[in-house]
C-alpha positions as a printed Julia matrix, in Angstrom:
95×3 Matrix{Float64}:
  -9.16    4.27    6.21
  -8.8     8.14    7.06
 -10.26   11.31    6.62
  -8.53   13.87    4.32
  -7.46   16.91    6.5
  -7.98   20.68    5.6
  -4.59   21.18    4.47
  -4.13   18.04    2.3
  -2.82   15.4     4.98
  -4.94   12.17    6.2
  -6.44   11.74    9.86
  -5.75    7.93   10.17
  -9.04    6.04   11.27
  -7.18    3.87   13.35
  -3.85    3.88   14.99
  -1.0     3.38   12.73
   0.39    0.47   14.43
  -2.86   -1.24   13.19
  -2.69   -0.47    9.47
  -0.83   -2.83    7.33
   0.97   -1.61    3.88
  -1.29   -4.55    2.77
  -4.31   -2.67    3.44
  -3.08    0.32    1.7
  -2.14   -1.43   -1.43
  -5.41   -3.11   -1.28
  -7.38    0.24   -1.12
  -5.2     1.9    -3.48
  -5.49   -1.08   -5.97
  -9.48   -1.03   -5.86
  -9.63    2.65   -6.62
  -7.84    2.04   -9.8
  -9.24    1.2   -12.97
  -8.54   -2.68  -13.78
  -5.7    -3.09  -16.38
  -5.07   -6.88  -15.57
  -6.62   -7.91  -18.68
  -3.87   -8.05  -21.55
  -5.3    -9.1   -24.81
  -2.21  -11.31  -25.58
  -2.33  -13.49  -22.35
  -6.22  -14.17  -23.5
  -4.89  -16.13  -26.92
  -2.1   -17.65  -25.34
  -1.8   -21.01  -23.6
   1.67  -19.96  -22.06
   0.23  -17.1   -20.65
  -3.24  -18.45  -19.3
  -1.52  -21.44  -17.99
   2.15  -20.68  -17.02
   2.52  -16.75  -16.59
  -0.72  -15.79  -14.99
  -0.52  -18.67  -12.41
   2.91  -17.62  -11.43
   2.05  -13.92  -11.5
  -1.03  -14.57   -9.03
   1.43  -16.74   -6.79
   3.83  -14.24   -6.68
   1.07  -11.37   -5.87
  -0.1   -13.63   -3.08
   3.24  -13.79   -1.65
   4.02  -10.27   -2.05
   0.62   -9.23   -0.14
   1.31  -11.86    2.8
   4.69   -9.85    3.35
   3.03   -6.51    3.15
   0.31   -7.48    5.48
   3.07   -8.0     8.21
   4.49   -4.41    7.87
   2.53   -1.73    9.58
   2.59    2.04    8.83
   4.16    2.52   12.41
   7.04    0.05   11.47
   7.47    2.03    8.52
   7.89    5.26   10.43
  10.18    3.46   12.73
  12.44    2.44    9.94
  12.66    6.22    8.67
  13.6     7.31   11.88
  16.1     4.37   12.47
  17.53    5.6     8.78
  17.65    9.46   10.09
  15.1    10.3     7.76
  13.49   13.38    9.49
   9.47   13.41    9.44
   8.14   15.93    6.76
   4.69   15.9     8.77
   5.93   16.41   11.94
   7.7    19.64   10.95
   4.58   21.07    9.57
   2.54   20.36   12.67
   0.69   23.25   14.11
  -0.64   23.17   17.67
  -1.93   26.92   17.93
  -5.05   27.44   19.28
């Protein structure tokens, strides 16, 4: 998705209008250890047959919505809300 910069930031591998929030969530989720297996759910019919399917359906809905939002859209929303870009203030174009 990107390359870590010398001062801690990231240089994106693609344009921000082509990267969705859903992609970022998947990358972060895959980088974290899987803590999804709750011992209580494994022995509970309610957990296995009702709660987990509901949770799975909700996760699919959320990811579908996150796949519709790009980094560029988030930046535009922040700009429209009057939130100044922290990164832009730190840009240094000296040669």
